[in-house]
C-alpha positions as a LaTeX table, in Angstrom:
\begin{tabular}{lrrr}
\hline
Residue & $x$ (\AA) & $y$ (\AA) & $z$ (\AA) \\
\hline
Met1 & 10.63 & 6.09 & $-2.01$ \\
Ala2 & 12.28 & 6.76 & 1.38 \\
Thr3 & 11.83 & 5.36 & 4.72 \\
Phe4 & 12.50 & 6.85 & 8.05 \\
Ala5 & 11.73 & 6.74 & 11.80 \\
Ile6 & 10.69 & 9.19 & 14.27 \\
Lys7 & 10.82 & 8.66 & 17.69 \\
Tyr8 & 8.77 & 10.70 & 19.96 \\
Asn9 & 6.74 & 11.27 & 22.93 \\
Pro10 & 3.10 & 10.59 & 22.18 \\
Arg11 & 2.07 & 13.04 & 24.92 \\
Asn12 & 3.38 & 16.06 & 22.80 \\
Ile13 & 0.18 & 17.17 & 21.17 \\
Val14 & 1.99 & 19.40 & 18.45 \\
Val15 & 4.23 & 16.44 & 17.23 \\
Thr16 & 1.16 & 13.99 & 17.08 \\
Lys17 & $-1.01$ & 16.43 & 15.34 \\
Met18 & 1.60 & 17.22 & 12.80 \\
Leu19 & 2.63 & 13.46 & 12.37 \\
Asp20 & $-1.11$ & 12.72 & 11.83 \\
Ala21 & $-1.11$ & 15.70 & 9.28 \\
Val22 & 1.74 & 13.76 & 7.27 \\
Ile23 & 0.28 & 10.48 & 7.24 \\
His24 & $-2.82$ & 11.55 & 5.53 \\
Met25 & $-0.83$ & 13.07 & 2.61 \\
Lys26 & $-0.89$ & 11.31 & $-0.53$ \\
Gly27 & 2.08 & 8.69 & $-0.60$ \\
Val28 & 2.77 & 8.46 & 2.86 \\
Glu29 & 2.58 & 5.05 & 4.80 \\
Lys30 & 2.56 & 4.50 & 8.43 \\
Ile31 & 4.28 & 1.34 & 9.23 \\
Tyr32 & 2.92 & 0.44 & 12.74 \\
Pro33 & 5.35 & $-1.46$ & 15.30 \\
Asp34 & 3.84 & $-5.11$ & 14.65 \\
Asp35 & 5.02 & $-4.50$ & 10.97 \\
Glu36 & 8.54 & $-3.28$ & 11.72 \\
Leu37 & 11.19 & $-5.34$ & 9.86 \\
Ser38 & 13.99 & $-7.30$ & 11.40 \\
Pro39 & 17.42 & $-6.62$ & 10.88 \\
Glu40 & 18.02 & $-9.01$ & 8.03 \\
Glu41 & 14.95 & $-7.75$ & 6.23 \\
Ile42 & 16.28 & $-4.28$ & 6.44 \\
Met43 & 19.38 & $-5.52$ & 4.77 \\
Gln44 & 17.36 & $-7.23$ & 2.11 \\
Val45 & 15.30 & $-3.90$ & 1.16 \\
Glu46 & 18.77 & $-1.98$ & 1.26 \\
Lys47 & 19.95 & $-4.32$ & $-1.22$ \\
Ser48 & 16.93 & $-4.23$ & $-3.49$ \\
Leu49 & 16.73 & $-0.24$ & $-3.41$ \\
Asn50 & 18.47 & $-0.45$ & $-6.77$ \\
Ser51 & 16.60 & $-3.17$ & $-8.33$ \\
Gly52 & 13.78 & $-0.74$ & $-9.44$ \\
Phe53 & 10.90 & $-1.48$ & $-7.13$ \\
Ser54 & 8.98 & 1.65 & $-6.13$ \\
Thr55 & 6.30 & 0.59 & $-3.61$ \\
Met56 & 6.10 & $-1.06$ & $-0.15$ \\
Asp57 & 4.04 & $-3.90$ & $-1.72$ \\
Glu58 & 6.83 & $-4.83$ & $-4.17$ \\
Leu59 & 9.42 & $-4.87$ & $-1.65$ \\
Arg60 & 7.06 & $-6.94$ & 0.88 \\
Glu61 & 6.67 & $-9.47$ & $-2.14$ \\
Ile62 & 10.47 & $-9.65$ & $-2.46$ \\
Leu63 & 10.99 & $-10.17$ & 1.21 \\
Arg64 & 8.35 & $-12.91$ & 1.22 \\
Arg65 & 10.15 & $-15.20$ & $-1.23$ \\
\hline
\end{tabular}
Protein backbone atom coordinates (compact mmCIF):
# COMPACT_ATOMS: atom_id res chain seq x y z
CA MET A 1 0.00 0.00 0.00
CA ALA A 2 1.21 3.48 -0.82
CA THR A 3 -0.44 6.78 -0.03
CA PHE A 4 0.03 10.00 -1.95
CA ALA A 5 -1.63 13.38 -2.23
CA ILE A 6 -2.55 15.27 -5.37
CA LYS A 7 -3.20 18.98 -5.38
CA TYR A 8 -5.07 20.06 -8.51
CA ASN A 9 -7.52 22.61 -9.80
CA PRO A 10 -10.98 20.93 -9.70
CA ARG A 11 -12.01 23.05 -12.69
CA ASN A 12 -9.52 21.11 -14.84
CA ILE A 13 -11.92 18.62 -16.40
CA VAL A 14 -9.23 16.30 -17.78
CA VAL A 15 -7.55 15.84 -14.41
CA THR A 16 -10.88 15.51 -12.61
CA LYS A 17 -12.09 12.76 -14.98
CA MET A 18 -8.75 10.97 -14.81
CA LEU A 19 -8.86 10.96 -10.99
CA ASP A 20 -12.47 9.74 -11.05
CA ALA A 21 -11.35 6.82 -13.22
CA VAL A 22 -8.43 5.99 -10.92
CA ILE A 23 -10.63 6.15 -7.81
CA HIS A 24 -12.89 3.45 -9.26
CA MET A 25 -10.00 1.02 -9.75
CA LYS A 26 -9.74 -1.96 -7.44
CA GLY A 27 -7.62 -1.27 -4.38
CA VAL A 28 -7.80 2.52 -4.59
CA GLU A 29 -9.35 4.49 -1.76
CA LYS A 30 -9.99 8.22 -1.70
CA ILE A 31 -9.44 9.91 1.65
CA TYR A 32 -11.61 12.98 1.97
CA PRO A 33 -10.38 16.16 3.72
CA ASP A 34 -12.38 15.25 6.84
CA ASP A 35 -10.29 12.07 7.04
CA GLU A 36 -6.90 13.74 6.67
CA LEU A 37 -4.30 12.64 9.15
CA SER A 38 -2.62 14.99 11.59
CA PRO A 39 1.19 15.25 11.52
CA GLU A 40 1.35 13.05 14.62
CA GLU A 41 -0.84 10.40 12.97
CA ILE A 42 1.31 10.53 9.83
CA MET A 43 4.37 9.82 11.97
CA GLN A 44 2.57 6.86 13.57
CA VAL A 45 1.62 5.50 10.15
CA GLU A 46 5.19 5.85 8.90
CA LYS A 47 6.45 3.96 11.96
CA SER A 48 3.87 1.21 11.40
CA LEU A 49 4.72 0.64 7.73
CA ASN A 50 7.16 -2.10 8.69
CA SER A 51 4.66 -3.74 11.03
CA GLY A 52 3.06 -5.94 8.37
CA PHE A 53 -0.30 -4.17 8.21
CA SER A 54 -1.56 -3.84 4.66
CA THR A 55 -4.93 -2.06 4.77
CA MET A 56 -6.09 1.37 5.84
CA ASP A 57 -8.53 -0.26 8.28
CA GLU A 58 -5.67 -2.03 10.06
CA LEU A 59 -3.68 1.21 10.22
CA ARG A 60 -6.69 3.17 11.50
CA GLU A 61 -7.18 0.58 14.23
CA ILE A 62 -3.57 1.12 15.34
CA LEU A 63 -4.12 4.89 15.36
CA ARG A 64 -7.22 4.53 17.55
CA ARG A 65 -5.20 2.80 20.30
